[in-house]
N, C-alpha and C positions, 0 to 999 in steps of 0.2 A: 810231397802233400798233391795230392788230388783233388784240385779245387772244383772243377766239373762235380764230384761227386758230391762234394760237401753244400757247395751251392743249391744244386739238385734237391736235396734232400731237404733243407731250409725254405725254400719254395714250394716243398710237396709241403710239408708240416706247417707252412702257413694257411694253407687250402684246407688243412684236414687237423685242425687242431682239436684234437680228441683223444682220448684215454683206449677207445679200442682201436682209432688208426695205428698208434704209435707202439701198442704191442704186437701190431700186427707186422709192423715195418721196424720191429727194436735191432733185429741183424746191420741192415740197413745205418740206423742211427749210432749203433756201434762200429762198423765201418767208420762213417764219417769223423765221428769225436775221435778215433785212433787217428785216420788222417792230420786231423786238426792239432792233435798231440804230437804226431812226428815235426808238425811245422813248428811249433813252439820250441819242440827242442834243438832244432835248425838256429830258431831265432836266439833261443837263449844263448846257444855258441856266441854267437854277432855282438849281443848285448853286453857281456861281461869282458867283452874285449874294452868296451868303451865305459863301462858303469861295473866293478869290483864287488861294491855290496850286494848285485846277486849272483854270485857265485854259489852260494849256497842252495839255491832252488835248486827243485824237483822240476823242471819243465812240463812235466807230464801231469803234475798234482796241481797246477795253479789255474785250470780255466773254470769256469763259472759254469755252475750245473744247469742243465738244459731245462730245469723245472721250475715255475716259478710261482712265489709265493704269495698267493689271490686273499691272503686269511683277510685284507684293510683295502683289496680292490674291489672297484665296481668291475672290470674287465676279470670274468672266471676261466680265460682260455688257459689251460693249465702247462703250456709249455712256452720258451720263448723260441722266436724265430730268428736266433741269430747265437753267433758263437763267440764267445769272449774269455779274455783270459788277462791277469795283472800280473804283471813284473814289480817287483819291490823289494826291500831288503829283506822283509819279513815276510813278501807273499801277500796277492793281491789287494796291495795297495791301503792296508787300513791304517787310518793316521798314519800316513808317509808320503811322500811323492815317489810317483813310480812311472811305467807307459804301460797302458793299455790298449789290447789290439781287439776288433772285434768285424766279425764276418757276417754278412748278412746281405743277398742278393739285391739286384736293382740298384747297382753302384752304390750302395750304402756301406760298405764297409770303412776302416777307417783305423789309422792310430792314435792315441792319446795320450797326454803325459802332464805332470805336475801333482796340484794335490786337488782330491773328491771333496768337497763336503766336511773340508776340519772341523772338529769339533770347538767349542766357544772359547778356549784355551789357546789353541792352536791357531785360532782366527787372529786372535789377540795379536800372536807371535807373530805372525804373517805380516799383518797391518804395517805394527809397527815397526818391522824391519823396513816395508818400503816406505815410511815415512822418513826413517834415520838415514835410508840410503836408497834413494830412488833414483839416484842417476846410474848408480850400479844396477839397479832393475831397471832402467829405461833403455840402459846400454844393451841388455839383452833380446828387451824386445823389439830395439829398432834396428839391428845388427840386419843389416842385407838378406843374407840367408834366411833367417828367422822369418821375416816378415813376407817371403818370397813362398815358405812352406807352409806359413800360416796367416790368417784373418785375424789376428791380435788376438787376446785372450775372448775364450769363452765367455759370452756375457747372459748364459740366459738364466741363469740363478742369483741375481742381483740384490740388495738393498731399494729400496727408493728413493731414502735421502741419506744423509750423511750417518756414517756410523757413530756411537757411540764416543765421544772425546775428540771427536774430528769436525772443524769448524766446517760450512756448507761448502765455503770459497778456497778450501784446501787445493791447492794447485793439480793434486792428483785425486782426485777425489772418487773419480767414476771409475777410477782404478781399485781405490780404495773398497768401494760398494760391492765391489763382488763378494759371493760367499765362496767360491769354488776358484783355483787358481789352476786355473786347465790350458790346454792350446791343444787342437784337434788338426788331422790332416787326412783329406780323401782319397779311397782307393777306390777306382772300378771292379766289374767282375773279370775284366780281360786283365787288368794288373795282378790278379791273385794267380792265375794261370800262368805267370811271366815266369820262367826259368832265374830269371833274378831276382823274384819279389822277395826275398827273404836280406838280401842284398839294401835292397829299395827301402824297407822298412827301418833299418839300420841304419841307414844315412839319415831317415829324418830323425830317429830317436837319438843321434848325435847331438844334435839340437833343442832336442827337450831335456837333453842330459843339464846343460848351463841353467836353465830353467829349475830343474831340480835341486841341481846344487845352491843354488839360491834359497830354495824352501826348506831343505834339510838343514841347513846353517841357520832359519829364522826360528826353526822350533826346537833343535837342539837345546 
């Protein structure tokens, strides 16, 4: 993977987020995209070793499009300023737990995992499983290495009050308020250029796998 090429392209498009510039520089974009897909292919080999459910994926097809959907957004910039991909059993983390890799310059890259924005049915199942098996869930969150890698569950998407069917004084009410059950671990721009970066990402994913297994069993 050519990390400097990818990061430079993303920096440049952040400064020139318009169609004319993009079309003139499309060959550079295609080079950066190809390099990102090379990385995804290498990462996939490592992830399959720890999560066999990913074996059927074509890693070169799971990257998210660079084109933004601006139909319902006030922000009309046509292109994303990052590159991302989602690894899950059926690809791109659609209503199933998985692993998300995100490249963005300025030390904003990260790996995330878990289940993002589950539909109401799956969200209810996850909350119920946490309620029934809270000890098992907390054991995952409180494991020494897990706590070292992740700053708890991401809490950017939460209810302000207790979810329906749960008392406000539930011992784990703050966890049950979540509408997504994800964790993330940051990477610097220098990390991306490290020759051992793929192994480093896979090492973090190994701990995400424990959370994903719990969530997969909850929605089964």
